[in-house]
C-alpha positions as CSV (number, residue, x, y, z in Angstrom):
1,X,-44.0,-6.3,-75.4
2,X,-43.5,-5.7,-71.7
3,X,-39.7,-6.0,-71.1
4,X,-38.8,-7.4,-67.7
5,X,-35.3,-6.6,-66.4
6,X,-33.1,-8.8,-64.3
7,X,-29.9,-7.4,-62.8
8,X,-27.3,-9.7,-61.2
9,X,-24.1,-8.9,-59.2
10,X,-21.0,-10.9,-59.8
11,X,-18.7,-11.2,-56.8
12,X,-20.3,-13.2,-54.0
13,X,-23.4,-13.6,-56.0
14,X,-23.0,-15.3,-59.4
15,X,-19.5,-16.4,-58.3
16,X,-18.7,-17.4,-54.7
17,X,-15.5,-15.4,-54.5
18,X,-14.1,-11.9,-55.0
19,X,-13.1,-12.3,-58.7
20,X,-10.8,-9.2,-58.6
21,X,-8.7,-10.8,-55.7
22,X,-8.5,-13.9,-57.8
23,X,-7.5,-11.8,-60.8
24,X,-4.6,-10.2,-58.9
25,X,-3.4,-13.7,-57.9
26,X,-3.5,-14.7,-61.5
27,X,-1.6,-11.6,-62.6
28,X,1.1,-12.3,-60.0
29,X,1.5,-15.9,-61.1
30,X,1.5,-15.2,-64.9
31,X,3.8,-12.2,-64.7
32,X,6.3,-14.2,-62.6
33,X,6.1,-17.2,-65.0
34,X,6.6,-14.8,-68.0
35,X,9.6,-13.2,-66.2
36,X,7.8,-9.8,-66.2
37,X,9.2,-9.0,-62.8
38,X,8.5,-5.3,-63.2
39,X,4.8,-6.0,-63.3
40,X,5.1,-8.5,-60.4
41,X,6.8,-5.9,-58.3
42,X,4.3,-3.2,-59.3
43,X,1.3,-5.3,-58.3
44,X,3.0,-6.3,-55.0
45,X,3.7,-2.6,-54.3
46,X,0.1,-1.6,-55.0
47,X,-1.1,-4.4,-52.7
48,X,1.2,-3.2,-49.9
49,X,-0.1,0.4,-50.3
50,X,-3.6,-0.9,-50.1
51,X,-3.0,-3.0,-47.0
52,X,-1.4,0.1,-45.4
53,X,-4.5,2.1,-46.5
54,X,-2.3,4.5,-48.4
55,X,-4.6,4.0,-51.4
56,X,-8.2,3.1,-51.8
57,X,-9.6,-0.1,-53.3
58,X,-10.7,1.9,-56.3
59,X,-7.2,3.3,-56.7
60,X,-5.7,-0.2,-56.4
61,X,-8.0,-1.5,-59.2
62,X,-7.1,1.6,-61.3
63,X,-3.4,1.0,-60.9
64,X,-3.5,-2.7,-61.6
65,X,-5.6,-2.3,-64.7
66,X,-3.4,0.5,-65.9
67,X,-0.3,-1.7,-65.5
68,X,-1.5,-4.6,-67.5
69,X,-2.3,-2.8,-70.8
70,X,-0.7,-4.4,-73.8
71,X,0.5,-7.5,-71.9
72,X,0.0,-10.1,-74.6
73,X,0.8,-13.1,-72.4
74,X,-2.2,-12.4,-70.2
75,X,-5.3,-14.4,-71.2
76,X,-8.6,-13.3,-69.8
77,X,-10.4,-16.5,-71.1
78,X,-7.7,-18.6,-69.3
79,X,-8.4,-16.6,-66.1
80,X,-12.2,-17.1,-66.3
81,X,-11.7,-20.8,-66.8
82,X,-9.4,-20.9,-63.8
83,X,-12.1,-19.6,-61.5
84,X,-14.9,-21.8,-62.9
85,X,-15.1,-23.8,-59.6
86,X,-16.5,-20.7,-57.9
87,X,-19.5,-20.5,-60.3
88,X,-23.0,-20.7,-58.7
89,X,-26.1,-21.9,-60.6
90,X,-28.5,-19.3,-59.5
91,X,-30.7,-19.7,-62.6
92,X,-33.3,-21.4,-60.4
93,X,-33.9,-18.0,-58.6
94,X,-35.4,-16.5,-61.8
95,X,-37.2,-17.7,-64.9
96,X,-37.3,-17.0,-68.6
97,X,-39.8,-14.1,-68.3
98,X,-36.8,-11.8,-67.8
99,X,-36.0,-10.9,-71.4
100,X,-33.2,-8.4,-70.5
101,X,-30.5,-9.8,-68.3
102,X,-27.7,-7.5,-67.1
103,X,-24.6,-8.5,-65.2
104,X,-23.6,-5.4,-63.1
105,X,-20.4,-5.5,-61.2
106,X,-17.5,-3.5,-59.9
107,X,-15.1,-6.1,-61.2
108,X,-13.0,-5.3,-64.3
109,X,-14.8,-5.5,-67.7
110,X,-11.8,-7.3,-69.3
111,X,-13.0,-10.6,-67.8
112,X,-16.5,-9.8,-66.6
113,X,-17.7,-9.5,-70.2
114,X,-16.5,-13.0,-70.9
115,X,-18.4,-14.3,-67.9
116,X,-21.5,-12.4,-69.0
117,X,-21.3,-13.9,-72.5
118,X,-20.8,-17.4,-71.0
119,X,-23.9,-17.0,-68.9
120,X,-26.0,-15.5,-71.8
121,X,-26.5,-12.1,-70.3
122,X,-27.6,-9.4,-72.7
123,X,-25.3,-6.8,-71.2
124,X,-22.4,-6.4,-68.9
125,X,-21.9,-3.1,-66.9
126,X,-18.5,-3.3,-65.2
127,X,-15.3,-1.3,-64.4
128,X,-13.6,-0.4,-67.7
129,X,-9.9,-0.1,-68.2
130,X,-8.6,3.4,-67.3
131,X,-7.8,5.8,-70.1
132,X,-7.2,8.9,-68.1
133,X,-6.4,10.0,-64.5
134,X,-8.2,8.3,-61.6
135,X,-11.7,9.8,-61.1
136,X,-14.4,9.0,-58.6
137,X,-16.6,7.6,-61.3
138,X,-13.9,5.2,-62.5
139,X,-15.1,2.1,-60.5
140,X,-18.5,0.7,-61.3
141,X,-19.6,0.4,-57.7
142,X,-22.1,1.8,-55.2
143,X,-23.8,5.0,-56.6
144,X,-21.8,4.8,-59.9
145,X,-23.1,1.3,-60.5
146,X,-26.7,2.5,-60.0
147,X,-26.2,5.4,-62.4
148,X,-24.6,3.3,-65.0
149,X,-27.4,0.7,-64.9
150,X,-30.1,3.4,-65.0
151,X,-28.3,5.1,-67.9
152,X,-28.1,1.8,-69.8
153,X,-31.8,1.1,-69.2
154,X,-32.6,4.5,-70.6
155,X,-30.9,3.7,-73.9
156,X,-33.3,0.8,-74.1
157,X,-36.3,3.0,-73.3
158,X,-36.7,1.3,-69.9
159,X,-36.7,2.7,-66.4
160,X,-37.4,-0.3,-64.1
161,X,-35.5,-3.2,-62.6
162,X,-37.9,-6.0,-61.9
163,X,-35.5,-8.3,-60.0
164,X,-32.1,-7.6,-58.5
165,X,-29.9,-10.3,-57.1
166,X,-26.9,-9.4,-55.0
167,X,-25.0,-10.2,-51.8
168,X,-23.5,-6.9,-50.8
169,X,-24.7,-3.8,-49.0
170,X,-22.6,-1.7,-51.4
171,X,-25.5,-2.3,-53.8
172,X,-28.0,-0.5,-51.6
173,X,-28.7,2.3,-54.1
174,X,-29.7,-0.4,-56.7
175,X,-31.7,-2.3,-54.2
176,X,-33.8,0.8,-53.4
177,X,-35.0,1.1,-57.0
178,X,-35.6,-2.5,-57.8
179,X,-39.2,-3.9,-57.6
180,X,-37.9,-7.2,-56.1
181,X,-34.6,-8.1,-54.4
182,X,-33.0,-11.4,-53.6
183,X,-30.1,-11.2,-51.2
184,X,-27.5,-13.9,-51.1
185,X,-26.0,-14.8,-47.7
186,X,-26.6,-11.4,-46.0
187,X,-25.1,-10.7,-42.6
188,X,-27.1,-9.3,-39.7
189,X,-26.0,-5.7,-40.4
190,X,-27.1,-5.9,-44.0
191,X,-30.5,-7.3,-43.0
192,X,-31.0,-4.7,-40.3
193,X,-30.2,-1.9,-42.8
194,X,-32.8,-3.2,-45.2
195,X,-35.4,-3.6,-42.5
196,X,-34.7,-0.1,-41.2
197,X,-35.4,1.2,-44.7
198,X,-38.6,-0.9,-44.9
199,X,-37.2,-2.7,-48.0
200,X,-38.8,-6.0,-48.9
201,X,-36.4,-8.8,-49.8
202,X,-35.9,-12.5,-50.0
203,X,-32.9,-14.2,-48.5
204,X,-31.2,-17.2,-50.2
205,X,-28.4,-19.1,-48.6
206,X,-25.8,-20.5,-50.9
207,X,-22.5,-22.4,-50.4
């Protein structure tokens, strides 16, 4: 059987929001309600460091995920339900001929995998919780995202992405290797970049 591969991004694509930003808001609310003021303070501190550009976005994510380990009062299912209003129905952009569907995202795996399961994806490739020091390959974004998707496909004996759906120029390395690309709400800079590289794509405008 000829396996056809569909890869979809999460933030700004499947969901009309940055889910990690929503997750940080959720963590602040839940930690405060649970009187875990140390976690509240830590997250606010990390956010301040990020706004002052003392740390990178990847480092912010690493620090936040490292701080919420073993917090039993946090409920990832509850969080996913809380952002349900941002879900987009983009199923009309593809059909059932894609028999391997992958959600590939820089968002944390702790909730991305729940979203993937809810949307009947076959796999979720996301940013895993940190288990060691911060490394460049920690965040599943940009070139790391491409490498991780390609590595996963190799485990399935596959080497081709038939359709990739995304909204972000950060996914350019994946766009370059996909047979077909659908771009959600691209800005002019994104489109000019694709055109300069002679990449064929379809634009879809979503609310």
